[in-house]
N, C-alpha and C positions, 0 to 999 in steps of 0.2 A: 724424730723424723719417721714418717709413716713409710712402711714397706708396701710395695705394690705386689699383689699376689701374682704368682706365675700362672701361665696358661694351664699347666698341669694341675695346680691347686684349684683353679676355677673349674676345670673339667671334672676333677674328682668330686668337688662339691655338687656340681650339677648332676652327675651320675648317681650320687648318694641320694639326692632328692627323688630321682626317678626310680632307682632300685636300692632302697635303703638296706644296709646290712643290720640285721636285727638279732637280738639275743634269742637263743633257741629255747630258753626257759620262760621268758616273760614278754618277748617281742619288743623290748626296749632297745634304744640305740646302743650300738657297740662303740667302745672307746677306740677300737683298733680292728682292722681286718684280720689280724693274726689271732684273734680269740673268738670264741663262740658265746661267751658270757659277758653280760654287762657288769658294771662295777658292783651293783647291788646284789646280783645273783652270785657273782664271784665271792662276795663276802659270806654267802650262805653255803658255799661248798664246804665239804669236810675232807680236805686232803690228808693223805696218810704219809707217814715218814718211814714206811716199811723198807724202802730202798736203803736206808741208813743202818738197818739192824738185820743181821743174818737170821736170827731166830725171831720170828714174828708171827702174827695171826695168819698170814697167807701160807707160810710154810707149815705151820701147825695144822692147818685144815687138810693138808695133803700128806701129813706125816703117816708113815706106815703103808701108804698106798702107792706112792711114786717117789723115788729118791731125788730130791732137788738140791742143787748147789745154792740157789737163792730164789726168792720169790717176792713179788711186790705188786700192789695195786695203787693206782694213782689217787683214787678217792674211795671214801666209804659211800655205799649205796643205801638210800632210804627212799620211801615214797615221797617225802617232802623235798628231797635234795634236787637241785638243778641238774645234777649229773644224770638222774633218771630220765628227765625230759630230753636231755642231749642224746642219750643212747637210743631212746625211742625214735627220735627224728633221724638218727643215723641209720637205724635198721629198717624203718617203715615209711619214712617221708622223703626218700631220695636226697639225703643230705650227706654225701660221702666226705665232704670237706671237714665235717665235725671230727671224724676219725683221724684225719691228717693233723688237725690242729691239736687235739688232745695228745696224739702220738709225739708230735714235735716237742710239746711242752714237757711231757713226761720223759721223753728221750734225753732231754738236756739234764734232767735230774739223774737218770740212770748212768749217763756218761760220767758224771762226777762221783758216782758211788764206787767204792772199792770192790763191792760184791758183783758188779756187772762189767768189770773192765776186761774180762777175758772172753766175752761173747764173740763167737766166730760167725754166727748167722742167725737171722730172725725168721721164725716160721709161724705164719698165721694158722689158726685152726681153720681147716677148709670147710666150705659149703659143698654140698653136692652140686655138680654142674647144672642140674635142672633148677635147683633153687636159686643158684647164682644168676642164671639167665632171667628168672622171674624178677629178682630184686635189682638186677643190673650191676651189682658189685657185691663183694664180700666185705662186711663191715670190719672184720678182723684184719683183712688185708690192708684196708685203709689206715687202721691204727698202726699196723706193722710198717707201712710206708713212712709214716711220720716218725716212728721210732728209728727206722733205718737212716733217714736223713739227719736226724739230730745226733745219733750215736756214731754215724759214719761206719755202719756195719751192714753188709749186704742182706737183703731180704731174699729168702729162698722159698718162694711161694708155689713152686711146682714140684716140691719134694714129697710133701705129705698130702695124700689124696683121700677124699671120702668116697668110698666105693659103693655105698648103699644109701638110698634116699630114706631119711628118717623124718618123723614128725617133729614139730617144734618142741623145744624143751620148756617153754615158758610156764605152762600150767601143770607140769608133771611133778609128782612127788619124788622123793629121794630115790627109792628103788626103781621106779619107772624110768628115771633119767639114766641109771646105769644100764638097764635092759635096752633102752632106746639107742645107745651108742656103742654097745658091745660089738666088737669085731666088724666095725664098718670103716676102719681106716687102714691105709697101707702106704708104704714108702716106695717111691719110685727112685731108681738109681741110688741105692744106699751108699755106694762108694763116694758120692759127693758130700756126705755128712760124716763118714767114718772118722772117728778120732776128734770130732769137733765139739765145742761147747755151744749148745743151741739155746736160744731164747724162744720158747713157745708162747704165743700170745693169743688172747681171746678178749671178748668185750667185758663180761662180768664173771667173777668167780662166785658161784652159789654153792652147790653141793660138791663141785669139783669133778663130777663124773666125766665130762668131756676132756678136761685137761689130763685126768688120770689115764684114760684110754689112749689119747694121743701121745702122752708122754711115754707110756710103756711101749708103744709102737716104735717111737724114735729110739728109745733106749735098747731095743732089740738089735740095733745096728752096732757093730763092734766099736768100742772105744768112745761112744758118745757120752756127753754129760749134759744135764738138763737144768735150765732155770725157766721160770714162768713169769709173765707179767700180764695184767689186765687193766682196763680203764677203771674198774671199780670192783669192790668186794661187798657182797650182800651180807646182812646180818644172818646169823644162824637161825 
């Protein structure tokens, strides 16, 4: 017996023809509106299992620089990986939903990990207000929102502030990155995070300069503990 499609299904199909939802990496059709990757590109992703292991590559990269309870990246970053294109679209092509979707997916994994069960608040690495106005949003905040929804942990996006305007980190070498972010962050209302286990999040872990400086700023508040998460981790 044939089933008659509902009006919602017909409308959904019609709007997809007019405004198709496309893969951010190859422009192919998406299997679902809840993902930004088609099935082919999803098979090319390199997910990490860092959230399942307390001692991992993420934590090792920041060892001796900022004390972490836990750390994890959702994917490994490479020039050929679809995650690179996704993050590029998120940051420069006005596609904030990419951050939300990756955050929700990774948040479900973190919620099931023993190492992230005690998180009290999620803090995105901030952009300077001038840069955020130019971009329209902070990509790390969109990622943090997705994590917050899936983990059912509040996002605290008005606590850590960037007090100085700095140049982009993308083309800078290791030491230049450290000099570029030194002493540009501050905490507003430190009493709101005192004694809490915080999850600091950013888009990509490369040298770790930004996470190190932000993390140390948060840890200067009495009683705070720190974990970190990113959408991807780049090769050394």
